[in-house]
Structures are given as C-alpha cells and as structure tokens.
C-alpha positions in Angstrom: 0.0 0.0 0.0 1.5 3.3 -1.0 1.5 6.3 1.3 1.3 9.8 -0.3 3.3 12.5 1.3 2.4 16.1 1.9 4.6 18.9 0.5 7.7 19.5 2.5 7.2 16.3 4.5 10.1 15.1 6.7 10.1 11.8 4.9 10.0 13.2 1.3 13.7 12.8 1.1 13.3 9.0 1.3 11.1 9.0 -1.8 13.6 7.1 -3.9 11.9 7.0 -7.2 10.5 10.6 -7.0 6.8 9.7 -7.6 5.6 11.4 -4.3 4.7 8.1 -2.8 6.7 6.2 -0.2 6.4 2.5 -0.1 6.9 0.3 2.9 10.4 -0.6 1.7 11.3 3.0 1.5 9.9 3.6 5.0 12.0 0.7 6.2 15.1 2.2 4.6 14.3 5.5 6.4 14.0 3.6 9.7 17.3 1.8 9.1 19.1 5.1 8.3 17.8 6.6 11.5 18.9 3.6 13.6 22.4 3.8 12.0 22.6 7.5 12.7 21.7 7.0 16.3 24.3 4.2 16.7 27.0 6.4 15.2 26.1 9.3 17.5 26.3 6.9 20.5 29.7 5.5 19.3 31.1 9.0 18.9 30.0 10.1 22.4 31.7 7.0 23.9 34.8 7.7 21.9 34.9 11.3 23.1 34.4 10.1 26.7 37.3 7.6 26.4 39.6 10.2 24.8 38.9 12.9 27.3 39.5 10.4 30.1 42.9 9.5 28.7 43.8 13.2 28.3 42.7 13.9 31.9 44.7 11.0 33.2 47.8 12.2 31.3 47.4 15.8 32.6 46.9 14.6 36.1 50.1 12.5 35.9 52.1 15.4 34.5 50.8 17.7 37.2 52.1 15.4 39.9 55.7 16.3 38.8 55.0 19.9 39.8 53.2 19.3 43.1 55.2 19.1 46.4 55.7 15.6 47.8 53.6 16.2 50.9 50.6 17.1 48.8 51.2 14.1 46.5 51.0 11.8 49.6 47.7 13.5 50.5 46.4 12.9 47.0 47.4 9.3 46.9 44.1 7.8 47.7 42.2 10.1 45.4 44.6 9.5 42.6 44.2 5.7 42.9 40.4 6.1 42.6 40.8 8.5 39.7 43.1 6.1 37.7 40.9 3.1 38.4 37.8 4.9 37.3 39.4 6.4 34.2 40.9 3.0 33.3 37.5 1.4 33.7 36.0 3.9 31.3 38.7 3.4 28.7 38.7 -0.4 29.0 34.9 -0.5 28.9 34.9 1.5 25.7 37.6 -0.7 24.1 35.8 -3.9 25.1 32.4 -2.8 23.8 34.0 -1.6 20.5 35.7 -5.0 20.1 32.5 -7.0 20.9 30.4 -4.8 18.6 33.0 -5.2 15.8 32.7 -9.0 15.9 28.9 -9.0 15.2 
C-alpha cells in the first residue's frame, strides 16, 4: 500500500523514485538510516568520553611532577580512585567496541 506525502514532509527525502509516494520498503530504509545515525552518535559520544578520560589522566600524571611531595602523599588515595575509574571507562569503551566489531 502506497503512502502519499504532503509537500515538505520530513520523509519526502526518502522517496527514492520521486513519484511522491513512499512504499513500505522506502519507509523501512528510512528507519534503518535513523537507527544507523543513532548508533553512530552513541559511538562518537563513547569515543569522546574515552579520549577525554585519557587526556585527563595524562594531565593529572604530568601535574604530579610539579606538586610538592607532601601534597602528593595526601592525594594518593584520590589519585588511585581516579586512575581506576578512568581506566574502567577506557577499558569499557575498548571492550564494547571490540565486541560490537565481531557481530
């Protein structure tokens, strides 16, 4: 069953053959495109989170060279938690990316 579109419809760009009707297969293609775009946005957000975590960990490590030793000792417990959490974020991203790549 064909579905006729209004002028300037959001789905008019998915009218492949240009006859101002969108078939079920064309609507399925539109749905698949939307799902792919959403998955790419999610992947990009996860990639940014992993990158910024690695940058923050590197900056924190470099900053420790300029902090007096008594303050470094005071920050020891917090820094351990920071590195464990940051490492978990990065490893989680890498693991999910690897598993998703095998599908």
